[in-house]
N, C-alpha and C positions, 0 to 999 in steps of 0.2 A: 471554447478552447481555454484553457487557462493561459494568461500572460507568461512571457517569458522571464522567471524569475532567476536566471543563472545556470551555468552548466552543472552538471552533477560533479560532485568532489569526491577525491577518494583519500582519505587521510587515517593514519594508523590510530586506534585507539591506546590510549597510554595508561588509562585507570578506569573506574567504574563510571558508566554514564549515569546509572540512578545511585545516589549515595545510600552507604549502609548506615547512617547515622539517623538520627530520629529529627523530627520537625513535628511543630503543633499546627496542626489543621483543625479548621472546623467542619465536622462531619454531619451525616443525615442521620436522624433519628428513625434507622430501619433497622430491621432485624436480618441475622444471616438468611441464605436461601429467599432472596429479597421477594422473588413471585411477581407476578404480573402487574400489581400495583406500582411498581417502579419502572415498569416497561412502558415508556410513552411513545405515541407515534412520532415518526419523523415531521419537525415542525416547519414554517414558513420562516426563514431567517430575513435579515435586514434587505428589504428589497431596494433601498437606496444605494447599495454597493455591493460589490462582489464579495460574497462571504468566502474567507479563508480559515480551515483548520490545519493544525499541524498535528503529524503522527510520527511517534518516534519508537518503533518496535524494537528491542533488542532480542536478537536470536542468538541462541547457544551454539555458534557455528564460526570460526574465524581462521579455519586452516583449509577447507576444501572450497577452491574457488567455484568450482562447478555448483555446489550445494547453494552457495551464496548467490550465483547467478540465477539459478532457477528460483530461488525464493523472491529476488528482485524483480524477475521476469512476470512472475505471477502478480505480484505487487502494481507493475507497470499495467499489465493486460488487465486485470480488474478495474483499476483507476480510469483506464483509458486517457482521453483529452482533458479530462475533469480533474486530472492529478498529475504533479511533476514531483519526480523523485531528485530531491536537491543534494543528498549527501548519501554516501554508503561509506562506513567506516569499520574495518576490520583490524583484529589484534589477534596473532596467533598464541602469544601467552595466555591471556584472557580465554582465548577460544571463544571470542565473541564478534558478533556485528551488529552495529546500529545503523538502520537506514532511516533516514528523514525525507519525510514527503509532504505535500500541502496541497490543498484543492477544495472542492464542494464538500462540505461535511458528509453527505451521504456516499459520495464517491469514495472519499477516504475511508470511510468505514467498511465498504466492499473491498477496497485495496487491502486493508488491515486483514480481514478475514481470509482472503486468497493467501496472503502471506503466511498466516498462521496455519492455514490448512495444508500449504506447500510445505513447511518447516516439520508438521507434524508427521508428515510422508517420509522426510529425507534424515530426520536428527533422531539417533538414539541416545536419551541420557544414560542408559546402562552402559554406554560405550563412551560417553563423553568426559573428558577430563580438561580442567583449564582453572586459572587463578580466581577468575570472578564467580562469586556465589550465583546459583541459578536455580528455579523451580521448576522450568519447563524448557522444551524446544523454542518455543517463543517465551520468554521469560516475562517480559513487561511490555505492555502496550499504552502509552499514554496519550491522550489527545490535550491539545494546547491551542486554547483560544488565540487568532491572529488579527482577524477584522471582520467585523459585523456579525460577531457572535459572542456569546457570554461564557463564562466558566460553568454555570448552570447548564448550558446547553450541551457543553462537552461531557459532563456527567451524565446526561440523558443520552449521547452517543455510545458512552462507555458502558451503560447498562444495556443498551440494546444489543450491542456487539456482543458484550459476556452473554446473554441469553441466546443469542444465535450460535456462538462456539458452543456452549454447552449442550444445546440441542442437536445441532447438525454435525458437530464434530465429536461429541462424547466426550468432550475434555473438562476437567474441573476448573471452575473460574473463580478466581478471588478478586473482588473490587477493592482498590486501594486509592489512598490520597483523597481528593475531593469527592471522589464516588464512593468511597467507603460506607459500607452498610452499617458498620460498627466501629466506634472508635479505635479499637484495638487493631484495626488494620487499616489504620490511617497512614501509618508509617511502614514504608516499603521493606525495611531490615526486619520488621516484626513479622509481616506476612511471609517474608524468605527465610526465617529462621529455621536452621538446620537443613535448608536446601533440600533438593529432590528426594536424596536418600532417607533423610527424617520421616519426610511427607509419606513415603512409601509406606512407612512403617506406622503412622498416627491415622492416616485418612481412613474413615469409616469406623474409627476406634474412639479417638478423642474428638469430643463434639466442638472444640475450638478450632478443629481442622475441616469442619463442614462448609464446602464451598458454597459461595453465593449461588453459581448456576453449574450446571452438568453432574454427572455422577460422583458417588462418593467411593471412587477406586481411582487409582491412575496406573497409566500404561507406560511405555518407554517415551512418549512424547512429555510426558510431565503434566503439570499444569500451567495454566496462564493468568497471570495478573493484569487486570485492565483498570485504567482510571483515568483522572483528569487533572491537571494540575496547569499552573501558569508556567510561562517561560523559563527555562533552566539553562543557564550557561555552565557548561562543563570546561573547565579552566585549571591547568597544570603549571605548577612552577617547579624548575631543575634547580638544584644546588649544587655548588662545586665541590661536594663530598661524596664519598660512598656511603657514609655511615647514615643508614634508613632510620637509626633512632633519632637522628637529628629532625627528620622529616615527621617523624611520627610526635615528637615534642610540639613542634611547630602546629603541626594539625590539630593536637589538642588545645593549644593556645587561642586559634583563630575560629574553631568551630564553635557554634550555637550551643550543641549538647553540652560542654565542657566550660561554658561560661564566655565565649568568645563573641564574634559577630553573628547579629542575630538570622541573618539569611546566609549563612555559610555552612556546608558540610563539607568535611575535610578527612583525609586519611594520608598516611605516609606509606609509600612504596620505593623499592629499589628497582629502576629501571634502566636497562642498558649501562650498568655501572654507576649510575647516579641516582643520588637521593631526589625524591620527588613528592612535592606535596601536591596532592591530587584533590580537587574541589568542585562540587557541585555550589554555583551561586543561583538559589532559588528565587529571589527577587533583587535583580541589580538595581533597580531604581530605587530601593531603600538601603542596599549596602553596596555602593558603586566598586567597581573592579579595582580603581585607584586607590581606595582604601585598603581592599585586601591586598594588593601588590605591595603596600607601603608597610602594611602590618607583618607580612611575611618577611619581609627585608629587614626590618628591625627585629623580629624574633631570630632570625638567621645570624645576625650579627652577634647576639649573645653567645653562641656556640662557634663563632670564629668561622662561620661560612657565608657565601656570598651567592646571590642569585646569578646564574648564568643566563637564563631565558625562560620564556614562557611559552604556552603552546594552547591552543583551541582544538577540543574534538567537537566536530560538527560546526554548526552554524551559531553566529551571535547576532543580535540585532543592532543596527546601525546606531541607534540611540545609545546603546551602551558605550562604542567607541567614541561617539560625539561627548559623551561625558567625561571619558577618561582623556580625551584631548582638551577639554575645558579646564580640566583640574591640572594638568600637566603643563600646560601651555598658558595658563592663567588667563584664559580667554572669557573674561566675566560675562561678556555680552554675546558669546557665541550660542547660537540657537539652530535648530535642526534645519531649519528653512534657508539657513544661512549656506548650507552645504549645496553645491553645483548639483550633484546628482538626485537630491531631493527634490529640487524644483524641477528637474527634467522628469522624475516619475509622476510629479502632480500635473506637469504640462497636458494640455488637451490633445487627443491624438490628432495627427495631420491627415491620416488617411483611414477612410471608413472600411470596415470589416467588407471583404467580397465574398457574395454566395457562391461565387466559383473557387475559393479558396483551395479546397480539395483537388479540384482538376488541375489548378496552377501549380500544386505541389507535384502531383504526377508527371507534370510536364517539366518539371525542373532539372531532370537530368541527375538526380541524386538516387543513392542507393534505395531510399524509402522516403515515402511509400512507393509499393510496386504492386504486381499482379494480383498478390494475396488481399492487399488493403482494397484494391479495386474490386475484387470479388465480393468482398464483404460489404463494399457500397453499393455495389448492384443488387445484393442480396435485399439489403436495407431499403432500397427504393422498390424492388418487388414486392417486399410485405407491406410497405407503405400504400401501394396500389391496390392491394387486396384488401387492406383496412378502408380504403375509401370506397371501394365498390359495396363493402358490407354498411358502411354509413349510409351509403345512397339506396339500401334497401331496407334496413330494417324498421323504418318509421313509415314505410308506404302501405297503405291499407291492402293494396293488390297481392303484397308480400307479406301478408300477416302471418300466414301457415308455417313461413321458414324463417320467422322472426328469432324465435330461441336457438335454432341452429346457426343462423348467421352471427347470433351475438356471441356465441362459442368461438366461432371463426375470427370475429373480431378482438377478441381478449387474446387468442393465440397469435394472430397476426402482429398485434402490438408487441406481445413479448418477444417474438422472433426478430422483429424489428429493433427493438432494444438490443438483443444479443449481437445480430449483424452490425449494428451501427458502432457498439463498443469493439467489435472485431476488426474494424479499420485500423484502430490505435495498436489494438492487441497484435496483429499480424506485423505492423512497422517495429512495434517493441521487441517482437520475438527475432526478427532479423537484425535489429540492432544488437541483441546480445550474442548472434552469432558472429559479426564483424568484431566485438568487443572480445571474444573468444580468440579469433585469429591474430588479435593483436598481443596476445599473452607472451611472455618471453619464452624460448626453447633452448637456452644454452646449456642447461644440465639436464640429466636424466629424471631428476624429479620434476623439474620445470615441464618437460615434455610430458610426462605424466598427467600432470595438473592440466596442461593444455587439450590434451586428448580427452581426459574426462569432460572438461568445460564445454569443448566443442561439440562431444556427443549429446549433452545435457542441452546446449542451445540448438541444436538440430532436431532434437525430439519436441523441444517447444514450438520451434519453426514448423514442424509436421503438425503437430496438435491443433495449432492455431486455424490454418485453412481447412483443415478436417472438420472442425467445429462450423466454420461457415458453410462447409459442402452439405453437412446435415441438416444445417438450418435451412439452406436454399432449397433442398429436396422437400422439406416440409412444407415452405413456402408454395412451392409449385402445387403441391397438393391442395392447399387451402385455395389457390387460384382456381384449380378445377372444380372446386365446390361453388365459388362464387359465380364462375362461368355458367355452372349448370343450374344454380337456383336465384341468383342475384338478379338486380335490376337489369332489365334487357338493354337499356339505355347506356349502360357502363361496360356492355360486352367487350369493347375494344380494349377497356382499361383491363379487364381481367385477362385477356389475351397477352397484352402487353406485361402483366405482371408474372405470367406465366414463363414468357419467354426471358424476360429479365432474370427470374430465378435460374432457368436452366443455362443461361450464360453466367451467371455466378456460380454456379456448381462446377462448370465446365472449367472455368478459371481457377476455382480453388482446388480442383482435382488435379490440375496440372502443377499446382504449388506442392500439393500432398506428394506427388509422384516425385518430383526432382529432389525434395528435402529427404524424402524416404530413402532415397539412394545412399545417403550417407548414413544411413541406420540400419545396413543390411543384415548387421549381425543380431539387431535387436529382435527378439520374437515376435512382437506385435508388429512390426513394420508390414509383414507379409499380409497379416490380418487388415491393415488399414489400406493397403492398395486394392485388396479384393473388395473393401467395402465401398471405395471410391467408384470402382467400376460397376458394381451393382446399383449404386445410387443413381449413376449416371444412366443406366439401361432403364430403369425403373421411372426416371424423370423424363426421358424420351417418350415413353408410352403415356404418361400424364400429359406431357403438352400436346399429343395427338389427340387425345381425349378432349383436351381444352380448344382444340382447333374444331373437333366435330362438333362440340356443344354450341362454340360460336355461330359456326355456318347454318347449324339447324334452328337454333333459336332467332337467328338474325333474318332467315329467310321466312321466320313465321311457321316452321314444320313441327316445331317442339313446344 
């Protein structure tokens, strides 16, 4: 389980998260349509520390809370306990949402894929309008190394995700920044030039638009830009003037492209009646925030303007703030380890991790985890028992004639165990979205409409989660029957236990499907879901009865 890294934050985007300006990057000597030679298998990361990678996908939706909630729920569900969503920032003017999450590299990649898939279902770029340039429903997906992982590892993650998105979702994928296959795609602005509308005209016609992965055609979900980069600080400064030309002049003076500070990208905007200098600091260790702040102040004075305040978009490393404090307070001896929170973070844990942590959480009296999560947990245990019986059988000479079949059972049981284990967090995350929807304001007709849409979407996700668990549990019961009939006779009780646990998981999951589906009575699929869980339950009762018969027969030596 990922250690607590802070509660999710919700803050507005004031300008572009990924800069429109150019930066110089070292790229890889690869050709477009990268091919299998660039697609490496997942590697073993630094075993001496918990590996953390950050992903900051930008979605082309900032006005419909229900769509945003559905995308975030998909990310949380796919990532499970190994991924933590740290920040969700939306802006209606830009019609864009930035989600920041961290965790285990492979889990983060899976979460990113789920978000991309959900966005492709819910966002139509032919109808999308907003200030921010975009190429796709999921516009850009950068991986950022945080701990125990290198930028090269993040490049490999980006390439694997790009290949999967192109193959499974049928979306064109372009690799950018450190993952760029050709130098011309290193800069995000160059990849996104002309946006979705020009891409529709040129893809399949202009060779420069050939994607790295996926088809040479584009649909209403557009294309996806995936890459790897170092940590980026999105930082905006507001001026006491409504003259956006002043902000644009300052932006030209400070950005690297125009001869300014090396690791600064900048552009001027008018936001809520104030001129704003919007910046991306691509390496705060070499161009510190304090230096940027002071240069903007001096440039503003040239035009008779003053800085009123600054803002962050998303998250910032503590080191960046320590550097700023050191400069402004003239604390020449200030070191990160002198900060109290830094010492606390590095202090050894005082309590060991409990093997009964999930059960303790169930008993805690909180809304989550609940019955749906418990159903998935029980199903996971059932799958584990099936896998155990299969392993106790396949290497025994006595059962050589069923080895091939039980190897297939073992493989499927492990796959279902993974699905059900992930379903524990998935169910909890889904119900959390329901509670978040209920917390939305309902003071105006527009807010009521947004609340209703968000609540229906949340209940849909909260129904689909236990439904997946019910399907998986039913399949586990079938595998339990196979090992009961063919497996090691000394593990018959384990096979029976697995079957009954799977039955219990199915019944519990079905109850959660039924209660949540009530809130979706107008949805056409709700009736089908209810009929499906009834059918699964009836079929599983027959399967469990067959397991009991096999155990009785084989245990008494009559079979």
